[in-house]
N, C-alpha and C positions, 0 to 999 in steps of 0.2 A: 426841264426838270421832270416833265411828265414822260419823257422818252424812256421807255422801259429798258432799253439797252445802254443807256448812258452810264458813265462811270461814277456819277454822283452817289454819295453814300448817305444813308440815314445816320443822323448824329455826326455830320461831317466834321463839326468842330470837336476835336478830341478833348479839349479842355472842358467844354460843356458836358461831354459824356462822363468824364471823370468826376466832375462836380456833382453829377446826378447820382453817382453810386458811392461816393466817399464822404468822409467827414461825418458831421452830426445829422446829415439830412436823412439817413436811414432808408432811403429808397434804393433798393439794390435788386439786381436780377437774380432769381433763384435758379441756379444751374446744378445739375447732377455732377458729383465728383466721383469718377469711376475708380474702383480699386482692383480692376482686373476680373478674371473669371472667378465665379463664386466657388469657394472650397467648402468642404464639410466642416472645417473648424470655424467658418464664418456664419454657419446657418443659425446658430442660437447665440449670437452676440449682438450687442448694441450696434445700431447704425453708426457709421463713422461721423465724427463731429461736423464734417463739412457737408453732410447730407442735407437735402432740401428740407426734410421734416425737422431735423434738429436745428436748422437755421431759421425755422419759423414759416416754412412755406404754406402751412395751413392758415396762416393769418389772412392771406388774401381772400379766403373764402368765408371764414367764420368770425373774424373780429368785427366789432360793431362799427357803424359808420364814423363815429367820432375818432376812432383810431385812424381810419383812412384820411379823415379830414386833417388830422395832425400831421400825417406824412406829407400831404399836399402843401400845407402851410410851411413846412420846413423846406420842402424841395422847391416850392414855387410853381406857378402855373404856366410858366413860359419856357419850359425846358425843351420842348419839342422844336427842333431846328431843321429847316429844309434849306440846304445850301447856304447856311449862314443867316437866313432870315428867321426872325423869332415870331412865333404864334402862341397865343394863349391856348389853353387846353380846350376851352369851349369852341374856339374857331377850328381847331384841328378836328373835333368831332362833327361839327355842323357843316364846315365848308371844305376841309382838306382831307377828309377821311379816306377817300379813294386813293389819293396820292400817298398817304401814309402807309396803307396796306400794300400799295403797289411796290413801294421801295422795300418793304419787308419781304414781299414775295421775291423780289429781285435777288436779295441776299440768300434766301432759302434755296432758290433754283440754282444759283451759282454753286452753293455747297453740294447740292444734289448731283449736279453735272460732274463736278470734280470727283466726288465719291464713286460715281458709276464708272468713270474712266480710270479708277484705281490710281489716282495721283498719289505718289509716294513722297512728294516734297511740297513745300509751300511756296507760293509766289508772294514774296514779301511786299511787292508793289501793290498787290490787290488786297492786303490786309490778312489778318490771321483768322482761322476758322472759329476758334473759341471766342474771339472778339465779336464775330458775326452773331454767334449764338447769344452772347450777352446783350447785344444791342436789340435783337428781336425780342428777347425775353423782357428787357427793360420797357420796350414799347407796350407790350401786353400788360405788364404789371402796372405801368403808369396809367393806362386806360382803365384797368380794373379798379385801381385805387381811386382814380378821379371819379368814376361812376359811383363807387360806393360812397364817396364823400358828398356827392350831390344830394344824397338822401337825408342829410342833416339839416337842410334848409329848404322849405317848400318853394321859396321864390326862385330856386334854380332847377326845380323839377322839370320845367319845360324843356331845358336843354336835353335831358335824358329822353323825354317823350319824342322830341323832334329828331333826335339822332339815333333812336333805337332801331328804326327800320333799316337805316344805312348800315349800322353795325351788324345786324343779323344777316344782311345780305353779304357783307364782306366776310363775316365769319363762315357763312356757308361756302363761299368761294375758297376761303382759306382751308376749310375741312376737306374740300375736294382735292386741293393741292397735296394734302397729307396722305392721300390714298396710295401713293406710290410705295409706302413702307412694306406692305404685304407682297409686293411684286419683286422685291429684292431677294435674290437667292439666299437660301438659309446658310450656305457655307460662307458667304460674304459677311453676313451678320454675325456668325459664330466667332469670327476673328476680331470683331470690334472691341471686345473688352481689353483694356490695357491698364496695367498698374501705374503707368505714368499719369493717369487721370487726365485732367484738362491740359496738361503739358504735352500730351500726345500730338503728333503732327499728321496722323493719318486722317484723311477727310471722311472715310467711312465711319470711323469712331465718332466723330463729331456729328455726322449726319444722324446716326442712330439715337444719340442722346438728345439731339435737337428735336427729333420726332417725339420723343417722350416728353420733353419740356413743353413743346407747343401744344400737345394734347392736354397737358395739365393746365396750361395758360388758357386754352380754349374753354375748358370746363370752368375755370375760375371766372373768366369774363362772361360766360353764359350764365353762371350763377348770379353775377352782379346785375344782370339784366332782368332776372326773373321777376322780382318784386311781386310775388304771389300771383303772377299771371299763369293761368292754367295751361295755355298753349305752350308757353315757354318751359313750364315744368315738364310737360311731356317731351319737349325737345331735349331737356337735360337727361331724362330717363333713357331716351332713345340713344343719345350720345354715349352715355355710360355703357349701354348694351353694345353699341358699335365698337367702342374702344376695347372692351373686354373680348369681343370676337376677334379683333385684330391681334391682340396679345396671344390668344389661343392659336390663331392661325400661324403666328410666328413659331410656335412650339411644335407644329406638325413635322418639322424637319428632323426632330430627334427620333432615332431608330427605337423600335419597341424593346429590343434587347438591352438598350441602355437606360431604360426607365429607372431601374433601381438605383443607379449611381449618378444619374443626371437630373438636373432641374429644368423647368421650363423658363428659366431666367438666364439670359446670356451673361448677366453680371449683377452686381449688387444694386445697381441703379434701377434695373428692370424689376428686381424684387421690391425695391422701395416704391416704385411706381404702382405695383400691384397693391402694396400696403396702403398707399395713399388713396387708391380707388376704393378699397375696403372701407377705410375710415370715412371717406366722402359719402359713399352710398349709404352707409348705416346712419350717419348723422343727418343727411338730407331726408332719409325716411323717417327718422325720429322727429324731424322738424316739419313733417308732412309736406316736404317739398316734392318728393317723388313717392310713387305708390309702393315700391318694392325695395327691401333691403338688399344688401350685396348678395346673400345666398339665394334669394329668389331670382335675382338677375342671372346668376350663374346657372340655376336650375333650368331657366328658360332656354339658355344657350345649350346646356347638355341635352335637353329634349330635342333641340334642333340637330344636335350631333347624332342622336339615336334615330331621328325621323327626318332624314335629309330631304324628303319630298315636300316638307313644309315650305310655304312661300316666304321669301325674305321680305320683311317689312322695310319700307323706305324711310329715309331720314328727311322728312318734310318735303323734299323735292326729289325727283328721280335721279338727280346727278350723283347722289351718294347712296350706295347700296352696301349691305353687309357682305363680307367675304364668305365664300362657300367654305364650310368646315368639313374636313375629312371626306372630301368628294372621292367617290369610287373606292372607298375603303370597305373591306368586309366588316360585318357587324362585330365579331370578337375583337378586332383591332380597335374599333370605335369605343367599345366598352373599356378596354384597358387604357386607352388614351384619356378618356373622360375621368377614370379613376385616378390616373396619374396627375392630371391637372388638379383634381379635387384635393388629393393628399398633400400636394406641394403648396397649395394655397392655405390649407388649414393652419399650419404652424405660424402663419403671419398674425394670427389672433393672439399670439403670445407677446406682441409688441404693444407698448403704450402709444398713445397718439403723438408722443414726443419722440418716438423712435428708440425707446429703451426696452430691451428684452426683459420682461418681468417673470418669465417662467410660469406664468399662469394665464388663463384666457382673459381677454379684454372684454369685459361686459358679458351679458347674457347672449348666447347664441340663438339665432332664429331656429325654429323648428324645421325651416326649410333646409338647414344644413344636414340634419339627420334624415330628412325625407329624400334629399338629393343623394346621400350616400346609400340609402336603402334602394333607391331607384337604380343606381349604378350596380350595386351588388346583386340585385335581383336579376339583372341582365347578364352579369358576369357568371354567376353560379348556375345559371339555368342548365347549360350543357358543358360545364367547365371540366377540363381534364386535370389530372394531378399536377402537371407542370404549370397550368394556368392558375390553379389554386395556390400553388406555392408562390408564384410571382405576385398574385393578389395579396396574400397575407404578409409577405415580406414588405410590400408597399404599405399596407395598413399599419405594420409595426413601426413604420417611420413617423407615424403620428406622434405628436407630443403626448406625454403621459396623462396630461389633464384633459385630453380631447375625448368627449363623450360621443361615441359613434351612434348612440341611440338604441333603444330596446328593439326596435323593428329590425335594424341591421344585425344586431347580435343574435336575435332569435332566428333570423334567416340563416346565418352561418351555423348556429347550433343545430338547427333542423337538418341542414345539409350533412353535417358530420355524424349526427345520430342515425340518419338514414343510411349512411355508408359505414356504420360502425364496425362491421365485419371486415372491412378492407384493411390491407396492409399499407395503403397509401404510398405505393411505389410505382415508379414508371417502368415501362417495358425495357428489359435489358439492364436495369439498374443493379449495381453490385450491393447486396445487403450490408456487408461490413462497413460501407461508406455512409450508412444512414442509421438513424436511431430506430431500432426495431424492438421486439419483445425482449425485456431484460431477463437475465438468467438467475438473478438473485435478488433478495429483498433490498440489499444495500444499493445495488445498481438501479433497481426500480425506484427506490426512494430518491436517489440522486437525480434520476430523470425528472421526477415530479418537482423536486426543488429547483432544478434548472429552469423549469417553466416560470418560476417566480423571479428569475433573473432577467431583467428587461434589457440587458445589454445586447447589442446587435451582433456581436462576434459569434461566429459559428452557425449563423442562420442557414447557410448553404447546406449544412449537414442534416437539417431537420426536414421531415416530411410535412405535408400540409396540416395534418392533425396536431402535431407538436407546435407548429407555428400558431395554429388557432388557440391552443391552450395558453401560449404566451400572450396572445392578444386578449384572451378572456381574463387572464391574471392582471394585465395592465388596466383593463376597464374596471375590474372589481376593486383594485387597490387604489387607483388614483383618479379615474375619470369622474366618478360620482361623488358629489358632495356628501358630507357626513349625514345630513338630514335625509337624503334620498337613498343612501346606501342600504339600509335595512330592507326597504321596499324592493330595491334592485336584487338583493340577495334572495329574497323570498320568491321573486318572479323567476329567477334562474333555477332555484331548487324545485319549484313547482313544475316548471317545464321539463326538467330532467325526470322527475318522478312520473310525470304523465307519459313521457315517451318510453320509459322502461317499465311497462306493466309486465306482470308475470308471463303473459303469453309472448311478449316480445323477448324476454330474457331467454326463453327456451329456443329461440331461433338464433341465438348468438353462438358463434364459434369461439375457439380459444382466443383468437385475435380480437374478436368483438368484446369478450369479457375483459380482456386486458385493456382495451381502449376505454371501455366503460369505467373501469376502475381508475384509470388515469384521469378521466374527466371528473369523476366524483372527488378524487383526492385533491386535484388542482383547485376545484371549487372549495373543498373543505379547508385547505390551507389558507384561503382568503377569508372565508366567512366563519371559520371555526370548525375543527374536525369533529367536535361533538355534535355539531348540527348535521353533518353528512354521514357519520359513521354508522348510525342506525339504518339509514336509508341504504347505504352501500351493503351492509350485512344482509339486509332483506333481499336486495337484488341478487347477491351471491347465493343465498339460500334457495332461490328459485331455480338455480342451475343444477341439474341432477346427473348429468352424464359423467361416468367415470373418466372418460378421456379429458374432461375439463378440470379434474381434481387438482392437477398441478398448478394451473393458473389461478384457480379459486383459492388455494392455500397461499399462493404467492400474494394474491390481492389482500387476503385477511392479514397476513403477517406484515405486509408493507403498511397497511393502516395502523397496525399495532406499533410498528417501529416509529412511524411519524408521530403518533400520539405520545409515545415515550419521549421523543425528542422535544416535544412541546410541553412535557411534564404534565400530561393529562392522564387521568385514570384509565386503565385498560381492563378493569374488572369485568365489564360487560362484554368485552371483545374477545377474551381468551376462551371462555367455555365453548362457544360454537366451533372453534378451531380444534380443541382437544376432542370434542365429541366426534367430529368428522375424521380425525386422524385415528382415533380408537377404532372406529368402524372399519377404516381402511386396513389397519394392522390385523384385525381379526380375519380379513379376507385375503391376506397376503399368502396364505397357504395354498391358495388356488393358482399360484404362480402367474398372477396377473402382472405383466411387465409394466403396464400403465400405472397401476397402483404402487408398485415398487418404486418406480421413478418419482411418483408424486410424494410418497413418504420420505424418500431420500431428499427431495427438494425441500420438504418441510423441515427436516433436520438442519439442512444448510440455512434455511430461513431462521430457525431457532437460534442459531449461532449469531446471525446478523442482529437479531433483536437483543440477544444477551449482551453483545458488545456495547450496545447503547444503554442497556440497563445498568451495566457496570459503571457508567458515568453519571447516573441519576440516583442518588441515594434516597431521594424522596419517594421513589416508586418501588420501594421494597415490598409494600403491602400485597399487591396482587400477583407478584412474580411466580409464586408457588403454584398458581393455577395451571401453569403449563404441565405440571405433573399429572399423570392419570394412568388409566389402565393400558394405554398405548405403550407406555415406557417399558415395562417388563416384556410385553409382547414383542416389541421391536428389537430390544437388546438381545433377546434370546435367539434371534434368527439373522441378525445383521452381521456383517464382517467387521474386522478390527478397525478398519478406517472409519466406518460409519459410527461404530460405537464410540470411537474417540471423539467424533464430532458432537455426539449427544452429550458425552461427559463434559466436554468443554463448555457447552451451553449450560448444563446443570451446575457446573462450577460457579459460573457467574450468578446464577439464580440463588444458589445456596449461600453465596457471600452476602446476599441481602438479608439473611436471617439475623445478622447482628444489629440491624436497624429496627428490629421489633421490640425495642426496649420500653417503649411507652406503654402505660397501663391500658390504654384504649386498644392496643393491638394484642392484648393477651390471648383472646379467643382465636384470632387469626394466626397468631404465632403458633398456637397448639395445632391448628389445622395444617399449617405449613410443615411443621416438624413431623406430624403424623403422615402427611403425604409423602415426605421423603422416606420415612421408615417403611411405609407400606409399599411404595412403588419402586424405590431405587436402592435402598440399603441392602436388600437381599442380593441384588446383582453385584453390588460393590464388595460384599463379603466373599462371594464366589470368585470374583475377579481378583481380589487381594491375595488369594492363596495360590494363584498361578505363578509359575516360575518367572515368566517375563510378562507381567500384566500390561494391558494396553492403557496408556495415559495414566501411569501410576500417580503422578502429581495431582491430577484432577481427582482421582479416587481418594487420595489422602485429604485433599482440601475439602471435598464435599463431606467426607466422614467427619472431619473436625468441625466444620460449620454446623452440621446437624447435631452432633453430640454436644457442642457448646450451648446450643439453644434448647436441648432436650431436658427433661426432668432427670433427677438423680439416677433413677433406675435405668432408663434408656442410656443415660450418659455413661454409666459404668459398664453396661453391656457393650457399647461401642468402643469404649476405652480399652477394655480387656481384649477385645478382638483385634483392634487395629494397632494397639501399642504394646501388647504383651504376648501375643500369640506367635510362637516360633514359626508357625506355618505361613504367616503373612509375609509377603515379599518385603525384603529389608528396605527397599526404597520407599515403600508406602509407610512402614513403621517409622523410619527416620523423619520423613516429611511430617507425619502426624505429630511426632514428638516435638519437632521444631515449632509447630503451630501452638502446641500446648504450652511450651516454655515461653513463647512470645507473648502469651496472654497471662498477665499476672492473676487475673480473676480465675481463669480455668486451671492454672497451675495450683493455686491455693485450694481449689475445689478438689483436685486429685489428691493432694496431700491429706485433705480431711476425710475423704471417702476411702482411700486405699492405705491400710495400715502398714503394708510392706513397700511403701513407696521407694525408699532409698535402695532397697535390694533390687527392686524391679528396674529402677533407673540404671543401676550399674550393669545389670545383665543385658539390658537393651543397648547400652553404650558399647559393651564388648561385642554384642552381636552385630551392631552397625559397623564397628571397626573391622570385624572379621569379613563381613559379606558385602558391604557397600564399597564398591570400587570407584565411586565417583569422586571421593574426597571433597564433597560439596559442603556448602555452608550449613546444611541441616545437621550434619555430623558435628561440625564445629560448635553449633549451639548446644548439642548434648554434652560435648566435652566441657564447655564452660559450666554447665550445671553440675557435672561430676566433680569438678574442682571445688565446688562449694559444699560437698557432702562432709559432715562432721566425722564420720567413721574413717574416711580416707585421710583426712587431715591428721587425726590422731595416730593412724597407722604409720604414716611416713615420717613422723617426727620432724627432724630438722630439714628434711628434704622439702622442697617447695613444690607442692602438688600443682600449683598454677603453671608450672613449666609445661604441663601437658598441652596447654592452649597454644603454645608456640610451635608444637611439633606437627610435621606433615603426617606422620604415622604415630599418633599418641599412644596406641596400645603397645607398641614396641617400647616406648619410653616408660610406660606403666610397668611392663615386665622387668625392665632394668631396675626401676626403683624398688620393686619387690625383692629382686635378687640382692640388691645392696643391703636392704634391711635384714634379709636372711643371713647374709654373710656377717653382719655386725653382731649376730647372736651365735656365732660359731663356738664361742667359748662355753656356752651353756646349752646342754642338750635339752633341758626343760624349756628354756626360752624358745629354742628352735621349734620344739614340738608345739608349744602354744601358738607360735607364729603361723605354723603350717595349718593348725586347726582353724585359725582365724581367717586365713587367706584362701584355703582350698574351696570354700563355698563360692568364691568368685568365679571359679572355673567349672562348677558342677553342671552348668547347662550347655557347655560347649559340645559335649558328645551328642546331646539331643539336636543341637544346631547342625552338627556335621551329618547326623543321620537324616536330616531333612534334605541335605544337599547330595550326599552320596548314598544311594540306595541300591538294593540288589534287584537285578532284573528278574521278574517272576519266572521267566522261561529258562534263561541260561544260568541263573543263580550267581552271576558275576556282578561285581560292583560297577555301577554306572551312574551317570548324572545327566540331568536335562538342563542344568544351569549353563549359562554362557561361559566361555573360556576365561574372560576377564574376572568373573566372580570367583571361579575356581582358583585361579592364580592368586587372587587377593586372599582367599581363605588359607591357602597353603603358606603364603608369606606371613600372614598374621599369626597363625597357630605355630608355624615354624619358629618365629621369633620368641614366642612364649616357651616353646620346648627348649630353645637355646639358652634362655635366661632362667627359666623357672622349673625345669624338669624335676629337680630334687624336691620342690615344694608340691608339685602336682601329683607325685606318686604317693600311694598309700599301700604299703606292702601287704600282700595276701588279701587285698580287697579287690575283687574282680570288677567292681564298679567304680574304681578310682578313675578320675578323668584321664590320666596319662595312659592307662591300659586301653581304655575305650577309644581314645583319640588315635593312639598309635595303631591299634588294630584296624580302625576304619580308614585312616588317611594313608597308611602304608600297605593297605590291602593284604594284611597277614592271612586272613582266611582264604582269600583267593589264591595266594601263593601256595598255601599249604595244600589246598584241595585241587587246584587246577594249575599246575606249574606252567603249562603252555598257553594260558589264557592271554587274550589280547586286551591290553589296557585301554580303557576309554580315552580317546584322544585328548579331551579337556583335562582329565585327571592326570594323564601322562605329562601334559604341559606344566601342570602345577608341580609334579614330582621333579621334572627336569630342572625347574627353576629353584626349588627350595628343599629338596631332599637332604642336602648337606646340613641344613639347620636342624632337621629332625635327628640325623645321625649324631650330630654334636651333642644335642640334648640327651638322647638315649645313652650316649657314651658315658655320661656322668652317672647314670644309674644302671649300667649294664650288668652289674653284679646280681641284680634281681633276675631270677630265673626266667620269668615270663618276658621281661624286657630283653634278656639275652637271646631268647628264641626269635623274637621279632627282629632284633638287630641282625642276627646271623642270616635270617631268611631275606631280609631287605637287601643286605649287601650282596648276597649270593645271587638274588634274582635281578636286582636293578643294575648290576654291572652290565648285563646284556639287554635287559628290557628298556633301559634308557640308553639309546645308542650313543657310544662315545664319540662317533663322528659328527653327531648333531649337537653342536655346542649351544647350551643355554646358559646365559649369564657368563659366557666366555669359556666354559669348560664343563666336562661331565660333573654331575652333582657329587659323585663319590670322590672324584679327583679334587674337587674344591674342599671336601672334608679332609683329605690327606694334607692339603696345603695349610691347614690350621696349625700343623706341627705340634699337635697335642699328642705327647708320646703314648699315652694309654689308648687313645682313639686310633692312632696310626697303627700301633701294634695289633690291636684287635681286628681292624679291617684287613691288615696284611695277613694275619693268621687265617682269617676266613677265606681270603682269596687263595692263599697258598695251599691250604688244606682241602678246600672244597672245590676249587676251580682248576688248579694246575696239576692235579694228580694224574698220573699215567696208569693205564691198564694195558700192559704189553706195549705194542707199538702205537696205541691209540690213546687219545685223551679220555679220561674217565668222564669228564664233563664236556658236553658239546660246545660250551661257551667259553672255553679256555682262551681262545684267540681274543675275545672281547676283554678278558682280564689282562692278557699281555699288552694289548693296546693301551688299556687304562694305566697299567703300571709304567709302561714306557713313557706316557705323557706325565705321569706323576714325577718320575725321576728327572725329567727335563726341567722341572720347576722347583722340586723340593731339594734343598741343600743342607738342611739342618741335620747334623750328624746323628742325633738320636733317632730321628725319623728314618734316615737312610739305613741306619744299623738295624732298625726293626724290620724294615722292608727286606733287607738282605737276609736276615735271620729267618724270616718266615717264607721266603720265596726262592732263595738261591738254589737250594738243593733240588727243588721241583723243576727249576729252569734247566739245571744241568741234566737231569733225567730226561727232560723233553729233548734236549740236544742229542742225548745218547740214543734214545729209542725211536724217535719219530721217523717215519718212513721217508725215504728220499723222494717218493712220489709227491709228498706234501711239502714241496720246497718253500712255498710262501710262509707256512706255519713255522718251518725250521728257521727261515731267515728272520721272521718276527721274533722268535725266541732268542736267536743270537743277537739281534739288535737290542733286545732287552738286557741280555748279559753285558753287552758292550756299554749300555747306558749305566749299568751298575758300576763297572770297573772304571769308567771314565768320569763318574760323578765326583765333583771336587771333595765332597765329604768323604767318599770312599778312599780317594787318593791320599787324603791327609789323615786318615784314621788307621792306626795300627790294629785296632780292634776289628775293624771291618775286614782288613786283609787276613788277619788270623782266622776270622770266621770263614772266609773263602777257603783257606788252606784246610781248615777242619772239615768243611763240606767235601773237599776233594778226597781227603784221607778216608772219610766215611764211604765214599764211592769205591775207593780202592778195596776196602775191606769187604764191601757188599757185592761188588760186581766182578772182581778179578777171577774168581774161581769159575764162574759160569757164563759171564758176558764180557770176556776179556777183549774180544774184537771191538765191540761197541765202545768199551772203556778207552782203549788205546786210540780209536778213531776220534773220540771226543778230545783226548789229551793232545793229539796232533793238531786238531783245529785250534784249540786254545793256545798251543805253543806257537803256531804260525801267527796268531793274532798278537799275543804278548808272551814272550818267553818267561818273563819274570813271574807270570801267574803260576808256572809249573815248577820251575827250578827249586823253590823252597821245599817242595814236597817230594823230590826225587828219592831221597833216602827212604821215606815211608813207602814209596812206590816199590822200590827194590826189595824192601823188607817184606812187603805183602806178596811180591812175586816169589820170593824164596819160600815163604810160608806155604804158598799154593803148590810149589814144586814138591815140598816135603810131603804134603797131603796126597799128592799124586805119586809119591815114592819114586821120584826121578831127580837126578842131580841137575839136569838142565833141560827144561821143556823147550824144544825147538820153536814151537809156535809162539810161546810167550817171549822167548829171547829175541826172536825175529821182530816182533812188534815193538819190543823195548828198543832194539837197535834202530828201528825207523824213527822212534821218538827222539833217541839220543842224537841221531843225525840232525834232526831239526833243531835240537837245543844247542848243539855245538859243544865246544870245550866247557868242562865243568870244573869250577874251583871249589875248594873246600868251603869257602865262605858262602856259596850258593845254598848250602844246606842249613837254612836258618830255622825252619819250622820243626818244632818238636811237640809232641802231645803234652 
């Protein structure tokens, strides 16, 4: 049985072994239950239920002797069997101890040999590796329990005294046997973890876990033997030191680049073993069993890593020595390794002694923990590069949020970054867009600061070392310090920052340095309170004087203000320094200093960022007006439209806060706020509002309304009359302003009270908005709703529903139609009509003033022109054209040169320009309006064309615009005059045809009297293609046919295109369905031919007969009815020439007759 190589087994009787570990006897081996490689999701979770700690593994060490006595009594004292023979426990310790340990060593060595040979299967005849582990563990636990139980009765103490020497000797031999763990290659140990746990069949898996279990059993048995013996206590302390060194030695195989994602624990069992060592060391130190707690033990080992020349202490005898740590490693690698070990062991203090993760530290930490971290960091940061610092801080950020790294370590890091505050903290060749660098805006800067408050690990690779430090600082300030210590900690941080940033130091800072300093102060401020740090930060920034730093200084100030606004803190003390600085900068902008220009522009952008936040915080209305100052008019007077728009957007948000100054306690400040707006901004708004296309007109209107609503009555009415009733003000601003007034019941009632002509003003402004506002927006709709409520209009329209205006897309057109309906209802009474006109005409009296603002005479050319956009001009022509079409009889006041219709027609139809400058070029935008809506004006003027002045305008318009508005360029589908023809209004058609025939188609010899006759022919040709109403066609024929025939007679053959055009028009006449079906039209044709016979036979017979031949060739029926009249006129001419037969005339007649062919008596149908 003593043969070491025999096949006999410890606990050979399997039944006895099972009885020892099952049932009520409660004596069981504590074996680790592996769950595989440790993942990130398992780091902060409770230990698994089968773990040694949760199964009571600590009981072997710290339960009182009576507990162990109870276990022995239940299990019995004769469970240790050697080859079937039973021995009691005392005999095993006193007489058979060597054999007992020898059999245990035999099983251990067998497992070790199989593992080293990489056996991948089990030899079932030799037993199972997990069973071997259990048997060895049970032996140690039985011995430990038995020795502990002996302390309950002094009469058995002699057993322990006699057996102690043998036990210690065997334990030493056993510990020597365990030294092989650190000699196993790291890659072999790395594959040991297996999620199958103790069901795994790999021998290396069981060997690793057996090593951990035996070391724990060794410590437990050693503790049972101490009994306050000083020499054994030293042995326990040295054993702990040695085992910790072994665990650290095992972690040396991890590559440095993998530290951030890898742990020094192969599996959860090794992590649990580290935790058990922590608990054991701290409790033994608390019980005065050993001299040092866990962190002191670890600090000694780290010192040994840093100073490898230190001699290794021996464990009682020379057979056991500590493993060399980090041998031949360079110093930087040693520092990183030590820090990695430290940071991974720290989170284990979040576990309770029962293996439950409590998310808070377990008990009070030893100062040695902070001292150890300081020692490591001091070495790491001594000559650290940026990459090293990033790795260091990313590791530190893996600490639990409750871990207090200590003031020494924090000050060390703080001093390091303040020393290098001017740095960009970038690595050589690094791409700046991939890293957090200087922000371009307040919102971006504030988001950076707030991201430091987010302790999530995502995105750490994108941060430089300084940003990582700010995250670490935030973590410490928020979580690591208990409530009682936090104020003292805050004060220490603040004092250190203030000491380091003395005025002399501030002057040495570059832009990046100021930026980093601000980031540091704001990060601290968000943790300890912005009010605490804002004054300090402002004093720091005030010490920086260089113009080149103005941009970052303003950015810093404004970011502080924004963060305070977000925290709903007062900014009353923070704004004045900013406005003072920006005012000084604006006064120096005339020096063309690009740095200052850039700084002021950045401030404006910052102002918008702050204003966006102000808009969400109604409580912070009070100090917002402080942003206004002398800088505002200075800057607005010289900046471009884009920049001024940015300023106005910010001012719009600030002005919106005036409505929250309603409390009595704010009365004084409210007056100051309104005064500031009136003094610094309103003059610019007034100037801006009268521009044709003002910049940010919505912002102008909103600011003006907000200020006027908060002002006293005098200022209120001054602003109201300018922005709401001044025709020079851009219509979009007026409309927006009115919509704001109407939306506020209080302000609307205020206007009604202070403005006696309110109803009249509202109506005129509504008409103005309808005429000029091409947006068709909601603001105009609001005005329309108010108009529908006016009592005067309700009574005017009688049974018509004025509310219908609200449903119309173009309510002014509907308004004109309703007026026309009411006017027509009074056609039976001249008196009523006159009274109605007198009542309605004032509605239109301001339209000429409005038009004069839009269409003005160029001071040089004296020609009408406009600076308004095309869309506005087209909208104006459409709106007023609709009024002309429906209300022209109402708008005219005969013999009154100031009546709206005269003035509007003169301006809109360019009568003066046509009269004085016939060849002038029409402004393109005005031309677009005329092309789109001239027909509406002609229709309206046609109703009152009998008026002499109107007639002159009408004639001039038709004559000029036939050619000025090119008929080939179709607007709304056709030429405007052609559209007027298509109305089939007999009087209008006849009037226009008369003007075209008499003014444009007349011939002078072989040439047109008017150079634009071809335009007229094109127009008439298009008209006859679409107009089929008999009365209209008859009017056109009556007014233009003779002129057309004369054109065909006299025009030179060299102008073939004009001749063809005239003939096409003639064909269009005779082929028109209305002509073909109308005897009157045909008789009119015959009459015009006969007139030509009488006028042209005597002196222009050749041209006459040429015309007749052309007509005969086209349609014989056009000539035959007039042949008798032709012959009669020919005879009459012969008589005047005193000849019976003029050969020339007869020859031409013969040619014509030849074309006509045989003539019947019935062909002579026409007679005068």
